[in-house]
N, C-alpha and C positions, 0 to 999 in steps of 0.2 A: 772707040771710048778716050776722051782728051786725055785722062788718067790715065796709066797703064800701070797697075800698082807694081807687079811683078817686075818691070823694067827700072823704075822708079827706087826700088828697095834693091835691085841687086848692083845697081851702078856703083861705081869706085867712089873714094872721096875725091873731090876736088877742093885744090890748095891755091891759094895767093898770098904775095905778100901784102903786107898793110904799114902803112908808118902813120906817125901823127906827131905834131908840134903844141907847144902850150898853146899857139893861136887858136888850134882846132878844139882844144879843150875848151877854151874861153867863149868860142864861138856858141859850141853845144850848151853850155852853161846860161850864154844870154839866149838861146832858143827857147830854154825850157824856164825863161824867167828871173833868171837871178840878176842882181846887181839893183835892186830897188827896195830901199835908197841907197843910190848908188856909193854914198860915202860911207854906210855901213861896216864895222869891220868885221861881222859876220858874211856879209854880202862879198867883202871885198877876197876871200877866200876861194871864190869861186871869179873871179873875173880880174886880179892883180897878179902878176905873173910871177911876181916876188913873193908872194903869200899863194901861191895857185896850189890847191888840192883838185886831186880828181874825183868827182860824183861816179859811182861805179855805173850808173846808167850809158856815160860816155860808152862803155864796150857796146852797145848797140849800134853807133856812128862810126868807131873808130876806122880808119882808114878810107873813111869818105865812100863813095859810089852808094848803089843801090841796098836799101835795108834787105834782111832775110826773108821778109815776106814777099820780095821781089826777087831775088838770087832764084828762092826754091823754083819758081815759075819757068828757069831754063834748065834745069835737073831732068836728065834721062827720063822719058815717058813721063814727061807734065808736059800739056800742050793744051792751055785755059785761055781764056777771054777775060784781061786785067780788070773788066768793070764786073765781075760776076765776084772778085776777090777782095774778100776782109780778113784783117788780121785779128785772129781770135786768142792768140794768148801768147804769153812772152814769161821765160825762165832766164834767170840769170844765176850763175855759181860763182864765187870769186875765190880763185886758190891763192890770192895776193894781191895787195892793191897794185893798182895802175898808175902807172910811174906817167909824169907828166909830158914825157915825150919816150917816144919808141919806135920800136921796128920789130914785127913779129909774121910770123906764119898763121893763116886762119885756113882750118881743114874743115871742109862742110859736106854732108851727106844727109839724103833721106832715109829716117831711120823709122817711120811709121806711114801708111795710108790706112786712115779709118772711112768707113761708109756710115754714113748716117743717113741716109736713107733719102733726103732730099738734097743733099751737099756733100762734100769728100770733104777731110782736113788731114792735111799734110804735116808731117812733124820734121821741121829742119835745125840741126845739131850742126854746132862750129866749135870747134875747139881750137883756140888761140893758147900758142906760146912761143915766147923768146928765146933768149940764148939762155936764161938762166931757168928755163922750164915753163909748166903750164902758168896761165895769167888768169883765162876766165873760159866757162864753156855757157854757150847760150842756147836756147831751144826758142824758135819761132814755129806758132801752132797757126797754119795757113787753113783757112774757111774758103773755100771753094763752093758758091752756090750753084746749085740744079748738075750737081756732076757726083752726086752717090746712086744709089741703088743698082751696083751690079752684085749684091751678096755678098761684102766681103766684110773683114772683123770690125764691129761697130766700135771698140775702143772702149776707154774706161769711162764712167763716167764724169763730167767736168765739174758737177757742182758740189761744195762742200757744204757742211752747215754751215749758218752766214754767224758771224760773233753773237753773242748774249748779253746784255746787262748795257748800263749808260758807257759810251767811249772815255776812256781817259783824257783825250785829249780830241779837241775838233777844232780845226782851220779852216778857213777859205783863202782862195787863191785863184784871182782872175785871172782871165784868160785874154792877152791883150788883141784885139781886129787884128793885128798884124803879125801874130804869134805863127801861126803857122809857115807864111812867108818868109819867116827871118828863120822857122826851125829846118824848112827845107833846104837854108844853104849848107848844112850839116851832111847832105848826100842823096835825103830821099826827096826826089822831085816827081813823084806819082801825082800827076794833074787833078786826082781827086779832092786834092788840099789846095789847089790854087784857079782851077778852071771852073767858072759854074756851070758851063755845058757838058763839061765831063761829069761834075758833081751830079747833073741831073739825068744822063745815061744810066749814072750808078743809083738813081732813085733818092738822091738828097735834096733838098731845099737851097742848096747854096753849100759851097765848100767845106770842109770839115776837118777839123784838127788832127794831127797825126796821133795813132795811139801812142807810138811811142812817145811823144812828144806829153801826154797824158802821165806816160807811166814816167817820166823823169821827173814831171813838175811834183809827184804822190812821193817819187822817193826823196827829192829834196826835203820835201815838206817833213817827213818821218825824219831825215837824221838831223834836220835843225829844230824839230821840236823835241824828239823823244831820245836822240842817241849825243846830245851834246856836239852837235855840230862836226863829228866825226865821222868822216867817211869812212874812215880805214876798219870801222867795227861790223860795217856790213858783211856779210858771209853768204847769203843769196837773198833772190827776190824774184817772187812770182807771180804771177795774175793771168787775171782771164777779161777780156773787153767784151762786155756788157751792154754797150750802146755809145754811140758818138758825143763827141763836142765840137760844140760850132764855137770860133772866135768871137770874144765880146761875152762869153759866157764867166759864169764863177764856180768852180770847182771847191765843192765841201769835201774835205777831207777826214774822215772819222779813224781816231786810232785806238785798238785795246792793246795793252800790255798782255804777253802771254809768255813769262819766263823768257827764255832766248828767243824770243820773236815778237813781232809787233804785227797784230792781224788789222786788215785795215779795209774801209769801203769807200767809195767813191761818188758823189751822184754830181747831177748837175744842177743847182740851187734854182736859176730860171724858169726851170721846167718840172716845177715841183717836184724835186728829189730825183729827176730819171735816173738810174743806174748807171754808169761809167766804168767803173772797176771792181768787179767782186774776188770772191776767192784770192786775196791779194795779202801775200804774205812777206814780210821781211824779217829775215834771220841774221842775228847780231849776235856780236861776244858782248 
């Protein structure tokens, strides 16, 4: 079996040093669509080094290199074909605001392997800390088609009840034709997002946008719309990837206030409201 759950779960954690600079932060922000209009003071918080704030979604690319969904495939007990892998979900917990420049240690391990019958789901947890203590914790849920069916634990149900009533705010965010090409410069060079031949092999008509790019675009929309543009108010952010986004489409982001949280649903306008992100919650102060 390409996935040996017992080996994956028994393996010790892997640690690596990560560093980042303001230029890395700016590149990430541009990759998720910041900077339009270029002279807007609200956008300059994301693009101008003298005013720079770090959107917490940057944690998913800090240090460069492959994202968690790819790093998880190199862990002991995991030997699968990249063409059968999808990013199932992502969660992020902030222990304090992310500095614009830093050096930290990222420690990762597989914490769960679930048998969904026709697929397997891996959970890769990464804890990041610098000299001053913990910075953030993230979990990538990695969906591997065709690798279930060994009789393992099915895991928790992924779906929660959707928000009810009219959203408090709805915004639309265009995805540039070159958005995936720009976003991949932050480290995720999976050919699924750039190579038409590889995308076809994976079952898509054309390259798709990175799920984590949509993740970042959505968080920025919430911060800018309901959190007064204050990135330090974000405490946690979780989502489930329900569908793909193609460069050139428009994201519709619907938001519901819920006490110290914002419930969010995202769909693709041009495909009749096809779901993109569901079970999405931004917790904040």
